[in-house]
C-alpha positions in Angstrom: -47.6 50.3 33.6 -44.3 48.6 33.3 -41.7 48.9 36.1 -38.9 51.5 35.5 -35.7 50.1 34.0 -32.9 49.4 36.4 -30.3 50.5 34.0 -29.8 53.6 31.8 -26.9 53.8 29.4 -25.5 56.8 27.5 -22.9 55.2 25.1 -21.5 58.4 23.8 -19.8 59.3 27.1 -20.0 55.8 28.6 -22.1 57.0 31.5 -24.3 54.4 33.1 -26.9 54.6 35.9 -27.9 51.4 37.7 -30.4 51.2 40.5 -29.1 48.3 42.6 -32.2 48.5 44.7 -34.4 47.8 41.7 -35.7 44.2 42.2 -35.5 43.5 38.5 -31.8 44.2 38.6 -30.7 42.2 41.6 -33.1 39.3 40.7 -31.5 39.0 37.2 -28.3 41.1 36.7 -27.4 39.1 33.6 -30.0 41.0 31.6 -28.3 44.3 32.5 -24.9 42.8 31.7 -26.1 41.9 28.2 -27.0 45.6 27.7 -23.6 46.7 28.9 -21.8 44.2 26.6 -23.8 45.5 23.7 -23.3 49.2 24.3 -20.3 50.0 26.6 -18.5 47.2 28.5 -16.2 49.9 30.1 -18.4 52.5 31.8 -18.5 55.2 34.4 -21.1 54.2 37.0 -22.8 57.4 38.1 -24.1 56.2 41.4 -20.7 54.8 42.4 -18.7 57.6 40.8 -16.0 55.3 39.4 -15.1 53.3 36.4 -16.3 49.7 36.0 -15.4 47.0 33.5 -17.6 44.2 32.3 -15.7 42.7 29.3 -13.9 39.3 29.9 -10.5 40.4 28.5 -10.7 43.7 30.3 -11.5 42.2 33.7 -9.0 39.3 33.3 -6.3 41.7 32.3 -7.0 44.2 35.1 -7.0 41.5 37.7 -3.5 40.6 36.6 -2.3 44.2 36.1 0.3 45.0 38.8 -0.4 48.8 38.3 -3.5 48.1 40.4 -3.7 46.8 44.0 -6.1 46.1 46.8 -4.2 48.6 49.0 -3.3 52.2 48.3 -1.9 53.6 51.6 1.4 51.8 51.1 2.1 54.2 48.2 0.3 57.4 49.2 -1.1 59.1 52.3 -4.8 59.8 53.0 -4.0 63.5 52.7 -2.4 63.1 49.2 -5.4 61.2 48.0 -8.1 63.2 49.8 -9.4 60.1 51.6 -11.6 60.4 54.6 -10.2 59.3 58.0 -11.3 55.8 59.2 -14.6 55.8 61.0 -14.0 55.2 64.8 -17.1 53.0 65.1 -15.5 50.6 62.5 -12.2 50.2 64.4 -12.6 46.4 65.0 -13.8 45.7 61.5 -10.9 47.8 60.0 -8.3 46.0 62.2 -9.3 42.7 60.7 -9.3 44.1 57.1 -5.9 45.7 57.5 -4.3 42.3 58.1 -6.5 40.4 55.7 -4.8 38.3 53.0 -7.4 39.6 50.5 -6.5 43.2 51.2 -2.7 42.9 51.2 0.0 43.5 48.6 3.5 42.0 48.3 5.6 41.5 50.3 3.1 41.1 53.1 0.7 39.2 50.9 3.4 36.8 49.7 4.5 36.0 53.2 1.0 35.3 54.4 -0.1 33.4 51.4 3.0 31.2 51.5 2.2 30.1 55.0 -1.4 29.3 54.2 -1.2 28.0 50.6 0.2 24.5 51.5 -3.1 23.5 53.1 -5.1 24.5 50.0 -3.2 23.0 47.1 -5.2 20.4 45.1 -3.3 17.4 46.4 -4.0 18.3 50.0 -7.7 19.1 49.3 -8.2 15.9 47.4 -7.6 14.0 50.7 -10.8 15.5 52.1 -13.0 13.8 49.5 -14.1 10.9 51.8 -14.8 13.3 54.6 -16.9 15.7 52.5 -18.9 12.9 50.9 -19.6 11.3 54.3 -20.7 14.7 55.7 -23.1 15.3 52.7 -24.7 11.9 53.1 -25.1 12.3 56.9 -26.9 15.6 56.5 -29.2 14.2 53.9 -29.9 11.2 56.2 -31.4 13.8 58.6 -34.1 15.1 56.2 -34.5 12.5 53.5 -37.7 11.1 54.9 -39.3 14.5 55.3 -40.0 14.9 51.6 -39.1 18.6 51.7 -36.3 20.9 53.0 -35.1 24.4 53.0 -31.7 23.7 51.5 -29.6 26.7 52.3 -29.5 26.5 56.1 -30.0 22.7 56.3 -27.4 21.6 53.7 -25.6 24.4 51.7 -24.4 26.2 54.9 -23.5 23.2 56.9 -21.1 21.5 54.5 -18.6 24.4 53.8 -18.6 25.8 57.4 -18.0 22.3 58.8 -15.2 21.5 56.4 -13.3 24.8 56.9 -13.8 24.7 60.7 -12.3 21.2 60.8 -9.4 22.2 58.6 -8.6 25.2 60.8 -9.1 23.3 64.1 -12.1 25.4 65.2 -14.7 23.3 67.2 -17.5 22.4 64.8 -20.1 23.1 67.5 -19.1 26.8 67.0 -20.6 26.7 63.5 -23.8 28.7 64.4 -21.7 31.5 65.8 -19.2 31.4 62.9 -22.1 31.8 60.5 -23.7 34.6 62.4 -20.4 36.6 62.6 -19.7 36.0 59.0 -23.2 37.0 57.7 -23.0 40.2 59.8 -19.5 41.1 58.5 -20.1 40.5 54.8 -23.0 43.0 54.8 -20.2 45.6 54.9 -19.2 44.7 51.3 -22.5 45.8 49.9 -23.0 49.3 48.5 -23.6 52.0 51.0 -24.1 50.1 54.2 -26.3 51.8 56.8 -24.9 53.0 60.1 -26.8 50.2 61.8 -25.1 47.6 59.6 -21.7 49.2 60.2 -22.2 49.0 64.0 -23.4 45.4 63.8 -20.5 44.4 61.5 -18.0 46.0 63.9 -19.6 44.2 66.8 -19.4 40.9 65.0 -15.7 41.6 64.2 -15.0 42.3 67.8 -16.8 39.1 69.0 -15.1 37.0 66.3 -11.6 38.4 67.1 -12.1 37.8 70.9 -13.1 34.2 70.3 -10.2 33.5 67.9 -7.6 35.1 70.2 -8.7 32.8 73.1 -8.5 29.8 70.7 -5.1 30.8 69.5 -3.8 31.1 73.0 -5.2 27.7 73.8 -3.6 26.1 70.8 -0.2 27.4 71.6 -0.3 25.1 74.7 -2.3 22.4 72.9 -1.0 22.1 69.3 -2.8 19.8 66.9 -2.7 18.7 63.3 -4.7 21.6 61.9 -4.2 24.7 59.9 -4.4 27.1 62.8 -1.6 25.3 64.7 0.4 25.3 61.5 0.0 29.1 61.1 0.9 29.6 64.8 4.1 27.5 64.7 5.5 28.0 61.2 8.3 30.5 60.6 9.3 32.2 57.3 12.6 34.0 57.2 12.7 33.7 61.0 9.4 35.4 61.5 6.0 34.1 62.7 2.6 35.6 62.2 1.5 38.1 64.8 -1.8 37.6 66.7 -3.5 40.2 64.5 -2.3 38.4 61.3 -3.4 35.1 62.7 -6.8 36.3 63.6 -7.4 38.2 60.3 -6.3 35.2 58.3 -8.5 32.8 60.2 -11.5 35.1 59.8 -10.9 35.4 56.1 -10.6 31.6 55.7 -13.6 31.0 57.8 -15.7 33.6 56.0 -14.5 33.1 52.5 -14.3 29.3 53.1 -18.1 29.1 53.2 -19.8 32.3 52.3 -19.3 32.1 48.5 -19.7 28.3 48.5 -23.1 28.5 50.2 -24.4 31.0 47.6 -22.8 29.0 44.7 -24.4 25.7 45.9 -27.8 27.3 46.2 -27.5 29.1 42.8 -26.4 25.8 41.2 -29.3 23.8 42.5 -31.7 26.5 41.4 -30.2 26.7 37.9 -30.2 22.9 37.4 -33.9 22.7 38.5 -35.2 25.7 36.7 -33.5 24.7 33.4 -34.7 21.1 33.8 -31.2 19.8 33.4 -31.3 16.0 34.0 -29.0 15.0 36.9 -28.0 11.8 35.0 -26.6 14.0 32.2 -25.1 16.7 34.4 -23.3 14.2 36.6 -22.8 11.3 34.3 -19.1 11.0 35.0 -16.2 13.0 36.4 -15.8 15.0 33.3 -19.5 15.8 33.0 -19.6 16.8 36.7 -16.6 19.1 36.4 -18.0 20.9 33.4 -21.4 21.2 35.0 -19.9 22.8 38.1 -17.8 25.2 36.1 -20.8 26.2 34.0 -22.8 26.8 37.2 -20.0 29.1 38.5 -19.9 30.9 35.2 -23.6 31.3 34.7 -24.6 31.9 38.4 -21.6 33.4 40.1 -21.9 34.2 43.8 -19.6 37.2 43.8 -20.2 39.9 41.2 -17.7 42.7 42.0 -14.0 42.9 42.9 -12.5 46.4 43.4 -8.9 47.6 43.1 -6.9 50.9 43.4 -4.8 52.5 40.7 -1.3 52.7 42.2 -0.2 55.5 39.9 -1.7 57.8 37.3 -2.7 55.4 34.5 -4.2 55.5 31.0 -5.8 52.2 30.1 -7.7 51.0 27.1 -10.2 53.2 25.3 -8.4 56.3 26.6 -9.7 56.0 30.2 -7.6 58.2 32.5 -7.2 57.2 36.1 -5.4 59.1 38.9 -3.4 57.5 41.6 -5.8 56.3 44.3 -8.8 56.0 41.9 -10.9 52.8 42.5 -12.1 50.6 39.7 -14.8 47.9 39.8 -14.3 44.6 38.0 -17.6 42.9 37.3 -16.6 39.2 37.5 -20.1 37.9 36.8 -20.5 40.2 33.8 -17.2 39.0 32.4 -18.5 35.5 32.6 -21.3 36.3 30.2 -19.3 38.3 27.6 -20.4 37.1 24.1 -16.9 37.8 22.8 -15.6 35.0 25.1 -18.6 32.6 25.5 -21.0 31.5 22.8 -24.7 32.2 23.6 -23.5 33.3 27.1 -27.0 33.7 28.6 -27.7 30.1 28.0 -26.9 27.5 30.6 -25.0 24.6 29.0 -23.7 22.0 31.4 -21.4 20.5 28.7 -19.8 23.9 27.9 -16.0 23.8 27.6 -14.9 27.3 26.3 -12.2 28.3 28.8 -12.1 29.5 32.4 -14.7 31.7 34.1 -13.6 34.5 36.4 -15.7 33.7 39.5 -12.5 32.9 41.4 -10.7 36.0 40.2 -7.3 35.9 38.5 -3.7 37.0 39.2 -2.2 37.7 42.6 -5.5 37.4 44.5 -6.9 34.4 42.7 -9.1 32.6 45.3 -6.8 30.4 47.5 -9.8 28.2 48.3 -10.7 27.4 44.7 -9.7 23.7 44.9 -11.7 23.3 48.1 -14.8 25.0 46.7 -14.7 23.0 43.5 -14.4 19.7 45.5 -17.3 20.6 47.8 -19.5 21.4 44.8 -18.4 18.3 42.8 -19.4 16.1 45.7 -22.4 17.8 47.4 -24.4 18.4 44.2 -24.3 14.9 42.7 -24.9 13.3 46.1 -27.9 15.6 46.6 -29.5 14.7 43.3 -28.7 11.0 43.6 -30.1 10.7 47.1 -33.3 12.7 46.3 -34.7 11.5 42.9 -37.5 13.7 41.7 -36.0 16.8 43.4 -38.0 19.9 42.5 -38.6 23.4 43.6 -41.4 23.6 46.2 -41.8 27.3 45.8 -40.1 30.2 43.9 -36.5 30.7 45.2 -36.2 33.8 47.3 -33.3 36.0 46.0 -31.3 38.0 48.5 -32.0 41.7 48.5 -28.4 42.5 47.6 -26.1 42.7 44.6 -22.4 42.4 45.6 -23.0 38.8 46.8 -25.6 37.2 44.6 -27.5 34.3 46.1 -30.6 33.1 47.6 -32.4 33.8 50.9 -34.3 30.6 50.9 -34.5 27.5 48.6 -37.5 25.3 49.4 -37.3 21.9 47.8 -39.5 18.8 47.7 -39.1 15.3 46.2 
């Protein structure tokens, strides 16, 4: 007997049911996305009780549409919108979220992003090239003779967390704690987290905040040439960041600075090996490397959903009516495989050059760390394949039992 389908579509009224716990779905969501593109790329997801969008033009446009925002309580009260009160047991997690750059709208977003952006522009990031390459080589030196490795914890996690910690001025020997706090917090972004996960995420938030508060206090007396010191000391219009803003921004940069990159690096290695893509072809020169990395991000995106609020009553394309406060879901990874945008979208083509993917988002909240993530991938992947000729999958990759963040649990390699 065949397994039940993870997705059921009723095109007439654009009603869709998706079982995100179905292994077939989270192992290969691209198959479900192909069905959505064929039948109704704008749909009402029954389990989530909100509208979702999968088409490239729809997602790209809505990411840039200023009638939508990451916040809603700056234009309406909870009472007006019928929103539940915050959960007391998530107070520490919510405090970090409320000051997070990812969750803010202008003018608060503009002020925070301006203070941070200078460190992440391409010309600044390019200066990290020798350091990232040296780090990648030094890690491989530690396991090259073993003939096998679990890549995620040994390589994919270490590179981005080390780089972002050094940029911020956080001691690199704190990496294990940073990874632990981050992993526990991001579980909150999955659908319907359990009470146990909520409590654990809140505890991780409290521990992370306490550590950063002590580090910020220390850096006020011991300034250095790092991003955290820059954020502490820089003024804009006579104002400086508050401790809550500093802590939330540091948490976001540490979490976002490695979480997605870890998944993307693992996904990319898996795709290159499973498709039998020759490393000599994929990384033949700078242009080939850049296109290979962009295709990996298009085809095997680490983040699949970005959500926004309607800031007013809105009618959008296809007659969809939204009320002020309604949330919408934008399926970034589905947009990346829209056949109206990309030819043969379910095929992995390292040489593809058909325009930008949406894995970094678009518009106001376009990923501030995109130049850093690209550079880390453009260096760490070619170095890995160059240093380990004959690299192959030792066992079937273990996909995470989750959907929001799409990545691997383990990636066992041999050479």
